[in-house]
PARO-238360 format. One line per field, with one value per residue: residue in three letters; x, y, z of N, C-alpha, C in turn. Coordinates in steps of 0.02 Angstrom, whole numbers, padded with zeros to 5 digits. Atoms other than C-alpha are relative to their C-alpha. Example, Ala and Ser with C-alpha at 12.3 -4.5 7.8 and 13.67 -1.06 7.14 Angstrom:
<recs>
gumi	(Ala | Ser)
n.c1	(00045 | -00042)
n.c2	(-00059 | -00059)
n.c3	(00000 | -00003)
ca.c1	(00615 | 00684)
ca.c2	(-00225 | -00053)
ca.c3	(00390 | 00357)
c.c1	(00045 | -00039)
c.c2	(00060 | 00055)
c.c3	(00000 | 00037)
</recs>
This chain:
<recs>
gumi	(Unk | Unk | Unk | Unk | Unk | Unk | Unk | Unk | Unk | Unk | Unk | Unk | Unk | Unk | Unk | Unk | Unk | Unk | Unk | Unk | Unk | Unk | Unk | Unk | Unk | Unk | Unk | Unk | Unk | Unk | Unk | Unk | Unk | Unk | Unk | Unk | Unk | Unk | Unk | Unk | Unk | Unk | Unk | Unk | Unk | Unk | Unk | Unk | Unk | Unk | Unk | Unk | Unk | Unk | Unk | Unk | Unk | Unk | Unk | Unk | Unk | Unk | Unk | Unk | Unk | Unk | Unk | Unk | Unk | Unk | Unk | Unk | Unk | Unk | Unk | Unk | Unk | Unk | Unk | Unk | Unk | Unk | Unk | Unk | Unk | Unk | Unk | Unk | Unk | Unk | Unk | Unk | Unk | Unk | Unk | Unk | Unk | Unk | Unk | Unk | Unk | Unk | Unk | Unk | Unk | Unk | Unk | Unk | Unk | Unk | Unk | Unk | Unk | Unk | Unk | Unk | Unk | Unk | Unk | Unk | Unk | Unk | Unk)
n.c1	(00007 | 00062 | 00054 | 00003 | 00030 | 00070 | 00033 | 00004 | 00050 | 00065 | 00011 | 00000 | 00067 | 00027 | -00037 | 00022 | 00069 | -00004 | -00029 | 00052 | 00049 | -00031 | -00012 | 00062 | 00028 | -00002 | -00010 | 00063 | 00035 | 00037 | 00061 | 00036 | 00014 | 00029 | 00018 | 00072 | 00032 | 00046 | 00064 | 00004 | 00056 | -00016 | -00024 | -00055 | -00031 | -00036 | -00070 | -00029 | 00022 | -00047 | -00068 | -00054 | 00024 | 00063 | 00052 | 00008 | 00045 | -00026 | -00069 | -00038 | -00003 | -00024 | 00051 | 00063 | 00055 | 00035 | 00072 | 00016 | 00070 | 00022 | 00068 | 00049 | -00014 | -00046 | -00016 | -00009 | -00068 | -00035 | -00062 | -00058 | -00044 | -00023 | 00039 | -00032 | -00040 | 00034 | 00062 | 00038 | -00004 | 00061 | 00056 | 00002 | 00006 | -00019 | 00055 | -00026 | 00007 | -00048 | -00065 | -00034 | 00032 | 00044 | 00037 | 00058 | 00059 | -00003 | 00019 | 00056 | 00067 | 00033 | -00044 | 00006 | -00056 | 00016 | -00052 | -00007 | -00056 | -00061 | 00006 | -00068 | 00000 | -00064 | -00039)
n.c2	(-00064 | 00001 | -00004 | -00069 | -00038 | 00019 | -00033 | -00071 | -00008 | 00006 | -00058 | -00061 | -00029 | -00027 | -00061 | -00052 | -00019 | -00041 | -00064 | -00037 | -00020 | -00050 | -00061 | -00037 | -00016 | -00070 | -00015 | 00005 | -00063 | -00014 | 00039 | 00001 | -00063 | -00051 | -00061 | -00002 | 00062 | -00017 | 00035 | 00006 | 00040 | 00072 | 00024 | 00048 | 00006 | 00062 | -00018 | 00019 | 00067 | 00025 | 00001 | 00027 | 00030 | -00033 | 00048 | 00010 | -00049 | -00067 | -00010 | -00045 | -00070 | -00044 | -00047 | 00018 | -00038 | 00027 | 00001 | 00039 | 00014 | 00062 | 00022 | -00045 | -00071 | -00028 | -00068 | -00051 | -00026 | 00034 | -00032 | 00028 | 00040 | 00059 | 00060 | 00063 | 00001 | 00041 | -00027 | 00052 | -00002 | -00024 | 00046 | 00027 | -00050 | 00027 | 00022 | -00012 | 00058 | 00051 | -00034 | 00016 | -00026 | 00048 | -00027 | -00040 | 00042 | 00046 | -00034 | 00033 | -00019 | -00050 | -00057 | -00054 | -00045 | -00070 | -00047 | -00046 | -00047 | 00037 | 00059 | 00024 | 00070 | 00020 | -00045)
n.c3	(00033 | 00038 | -00048 | -00022 | 00055 | 00004 | -00057 | 00016 | 00052 | -00032 | -00042 | 00038 | 00010 | -00063 | -00015 | 00047 | -00019 | -00061 | 00018 | 00034 | -00050 | -00044 | 00039 | 00007 | -00066 | -00017 | -00070 | -00038 | -00007 | 00062 | 00000 | -00063 | -00034 | 00043 | -00036 | -00006 | 00019 | 00054 | -00008 | -00073 | -00022 | 00004 | -00065 | 00004 | 00066 | 00014 | 00001 | 00063 | 00020 | 00050 | -00029 | 00041 | 00063 | 00016 | 00017 | 00072 | 00028 | -00014 | 00022 | -00043 | 00022 | -00053 | -00024 | 00032 | -00029 | -00059 | 00014 | 00060 | 00012 | -00033 | 00018 | -00031 | 00008 | 00050 | -00021 | 00051 | -00009 | -00055 | -00022 | 00035 | -00043 | 00036 | -00014 | 00014 | 00061 | 00051 | 00027 | 00036 | 00073 | 00032 | -00004 | -00068 | -00054 | -00065 | -00042 | -00068 | -00045 | 00020 | 00004 | 00062 | 00060 | 00033 | 00056 | -00021 | 00002 | -00056 | -00062 | -00033 | 00024 | -00042 | -00013 | 00049 | -00007 | -00008 | 00020 | -00056 | 00004 | -00017 | -00043 | -00012 | -00019 | -00027 | -00044)
ca.c1	(06963 | 06817 | 06708 | 06749 | 06707 | 06544 | 06498 | 06537 | 06428 | 06283 | 06305 | 06324 | 06137 | 06090 | 06226 | 06172 | 05989 | 06032 | 06139 | 05993 | 05871 | 05991 | 06026 | 05842 | 05818 | 05794 | 05845 | 05715 | 05678 | 05623 | 05490 | 05446 | 05448 | 05335 | 05306 | 05120 | 05014 | 04926 | 04785 | 04755 | 04591 | 04674 | 04705 | 04826 | 04947 | 05022 | 05209 | 05280 | 05189 | 05336 | 05488 | 05629 | 05519 | 05376 | 05282 | 05224 | 05093 | 05204 | 05368 | 05506 | 05500 | 05596 | 05477 | 05318 | 05211 | 05093 | 04922 | 04904 | 04737 | 04642 | 04482 | 04394 | 04480 | 04562 | 04651 | 04639 | 04803 | 04933 | 05074 | 05245 | 05314 | 05415 | 05317 | 05360 | 05476 | 05345 | 05199 | 05061 | 05077 | 04952 | 04781 | 04818 | 04771 | 04822 | 04703 | 04726 | 04657 | 04767 | 04912 | 04955 | 04916 | 04769 | 04673 | 04537 | 04406 | 04464 | 04411 | 04289 | 04108 | 04007 | 04158 | 04125 | 04277 | 04261 | 04359 | 04424 | 04541 | 04675 | 04675 | 04844 | 04882 | 05068 | 05176)
ca.c2	(04023 | 03972 | 03952 | 04129 | 04201 | 04104 | 04173 | 04350 | 04328 | 04276 | 04427 | 04556 | 04574 | 04599 | 04730 | 04824 | 04820 | 04889 | 05025 | 05076 | 05081 | 05180 | 05304 | 05352 | 05372 | 05541 | 05624 | 05599 | 05784 | 05791 | 05660 | 05674 | 05855 | 05985 | 06166 | 06146 | 05990 | 05997 | 05881 | 05918 | 05822 | 05655 | 05555 | 05423 | 05428 | 05275 | 05278 | 05177 | 05033 | 05011 | 04968 | 04945 | 04875 | 04963 | 04805 | 04746 | 04884 | 05032 | 05107 | 05197 | 05386 | 05513 | 05618 | 05530 | 05637 | 05610 | 05618 | 05472 | 05441 | 05309 | 05210 | 05336 | 05502 | 05602 | 05762 | 05920 | 05981 | 05917 | 05990 | 05961 | 05842 | 05693 | 05556 | 05384 | 05334 | 05241 | 05291 | 05179 | 05134 | 05209 | 05130 | 05084 | 05178 | 05157 | 05056 | 05115 | 04961 | 04842 | 04967 | 04928 | 04984 | 04898 | 04919 | 05050 | 04918 | 04813 | 04944 | 04878 | 04876 | 05021 | 05137 | 05301 | 05407 | 05586 | 05728 | 05836 | 05983 | 05876 | 05699 | 05660 | 05474 | 05458 | 05532)
ca.c3	(04764 | 04654 | 04808 | 04866 | 04694 | 04692 | 04865 | 04808 | 04654 | 04766 | 04880 | 04742 | 04697 | 04880 | 04904 | 04747 | 04802 | 04975 | 04897 | 04785 | 04932 | 05041 | 04901 | 04897 | 05084 | 05165 | 05327 | 05463 | 05478 | 05295 | 05326 | 05509 | 05562 | 05483 | 05530 | 05501 | 05494 | 05324 | 05382 | 05568 | 05573 | 05533 | 05691 | 05629 | 05482 | 05400 | 05430 | 05285 | 05202 | 05081 | 05189 | 05063 | 04923 | 04834 | 04787 | 04617 | 04595 | 04641 | 04584 | 04676 | 04665 | 04766 | 04871 | 04815 | 04931 | 05076 | 04991 | 04870 | 04789 | 04889 | 04868 | 04981 | 04941 | 04802 | 04853 | 04749 | 04823 | 04943 | 05045 | 04968 | 05099 | 05040 | 05128 | 05064 | 04921 | 04818 | 04708 | 04640 | 04457 | 04333 | 04356 | 04538 | 04697 | 04878 | 04986 | 05166 | 05254 | 05155 | 05147 | 04967 | 04790 | 04707 | 04545 | 04562 | 04517 | 04667 | 04795 | 04925 | 04866 | 04931 | 04943 | 04854 | 04821 | 04883 | 04804 | 04947 | 04972 | 05058 | 05125 | 05198 | 05215 | 05254 | 05392)
c.c1	(-00067 | -00060 | -00010 | -00032 | -00074 | -00039 | -00008 | -00053 | -00071 | -00016 | -00008 | -00070 | -00030 | 00034 | -00023 | -00071 | 00001 | 00029 | -00053 | -00051 | 00028 | 00011 | -00064 | -00031 | 00010 | 00016 | -00067 | -00037 | -00039 | -00068 | -00041 | -00023 | -00024 | -00017 | -00075 | -00029 | -00052 | -00069 | -00012 | -00058 | 00015 | 00033 | 00061 | 00025 | 00031 | 00074 | 00032 | -00020 | 00048 | 00071 | 00051 | -00022 | -00070 | -00057 | -00011 | -00043 | 00022 | 00072 | 00034 | 00002 | 00023 | -00054 | -00068 | -00061 | -00035 | -00075 | -00017 | -00076 | -00017 | -00069 | -00052 | 00010 | 00048 | 00011 | 00007 | 00070 | 00030 | 00062 | 00059 | 00049 | 00018 | -00044 | 00040 | 00037 | -00032 | -00065 | -00034 | 00009 | -00065 | -00055 | -00009 | -00008 | 00016 | -00062 | 00025 | -00006 | 00050 | 00072 | 00041 | -00039 | -00041 | -00031 | -00061 | -00063 | -00001 | -00016 | -00060 | -00067 | -00031 | 00042 | -00007 | 00057 | -00024 | 00060 | 00001 | 00059 | 00066 | -00018 | 00069 | -00002 | 00064 | 00031 | 00056)
c.c2	(00004 | 00007 | 00072 | 00044 | -00015 | 00034 | 00075 | 00014 | -00005 | 00062 | 00065 | 00029 | 00030 | 00066 | 00057 | 00023 | 00046 | 00069 | 00044 | 00026 | 00055 | 00065 | 00041 | 00017 | 00074 | 00008 | -00001 | 00066 | 00018 | -00033 | 00011 | 00068 | 00054 | 00061 | 00003 | -00066 | 00015 | -00033 | -00011 | -00043 | -00075 | -00022 | -00044 | -00004 | -00069 | 00018 | -00018 | -00071 | -00033 | -00003 | -00035 | -00029 | 00028 | -00049 | -00001 | 00054 | 00072 | 00004 | 00050 | 00069 | 00043 | 00051 | -00011 | 00036 | -00035 | -00008 | -00042 | -00007 | -00067 | -00019 | 00051 | 00074 | 00014 | 00073 | 00046 | 00030 | -00035 | 00040 | -00036 | -00034 | -00064 | -00061 | -00062 | 00004 | -00041 | 00034 | -00057 | 00009 | 00026 | -00054 | -00030 | 00058 | -00034 | -00018 | 00002 | -00059 | -00055 | 00025 | -00024 | 00029 | -00055 | 00034 | 00037 | -00043 | -00051 | 00033 | -00035 | 00025 | 00048 | 00060 | 00050 | 00049 | 00072 | 00042 | 00054 | 00047 | -00036 | -00060 | -00030 | -00071 | -00018 | 00052 | 00030)
c.c3	(-00037 | 00047 | 00025 | -00054 | -00006 | 00055 | -00013 | -00053 | 00029 | 00042 | -00040 | -00013 | 00063 | 00018 | -00046 | 00016 | 00061 | -00016 | -00034 | 00050 | 00044 | -00037 | -00006 | 00067 | 00015 | 00074 | 00035 | 00002 | -00063 | 00003 | 00063 | 00026 | -00049 | 00041 | 00012 | -00025 | -00055 | 00006 | 00075 | 00024 | -00002 | 00065 | -00006 | -00072 | -00007 | -00006 | -00066 | -00018 | -00050 | 00028 | -00045 | -00067 | -00014 | -00013 | -00075 | -00032 | 00012 | -00026 | 00046 | -00030 | 00059 | 00017 | -00033 | 00030 | 00057 | -00012 | -00062 | -00008 | 00032 | -00025 | 00025 | -00016 | -00058 | 00019 | -00059 | 00004 | 00060 | 00018 | -00032 | 00047 | -00036 | 00013 | -00013 | -00067 | -00056 | -00020 | -00037 | -00075 | -00029 | 00001 | 00069 | 00049 | 00066 | 00041 | 00073 | 00046 | -00015 | -00001 | -00059 | -00059 | -00034 | -00061 | 00027 | 00004 | 00058 | 00067 | 00031 | -00026 | 00049 | 00016 | -00057 | 00012 | 00004 | -00023 | 00053 | -00010 | 00011 | 00043 | 00006 | 00027 | 00038 | 00046 | -00039)
</recs>
């Protein structure tokens, strides 16, 4: 009996984590299908660099958007699509090549951030 209780105690954190992740997921049509592509010039979107875990430099947020600030671009406005479930913490921005949130000062040398109307990153 004690062994069964011990096994259950080991499984409980994993079950609670999965329940939390699943509670913040969205229907595919919310994320995948849009009436109008807000950034038609972009050839390739990043699907989801945060599968189930936001990472140490990001936090979970429902409908975090599709236009995060990056080393190369900062959007003035963005379409209101959900995108991914994570947003970079204050002081961090999304680095597209690494596909993670980094400190602004860690951006590749020579990269100058452009302020643009819309730069969509995520599908």
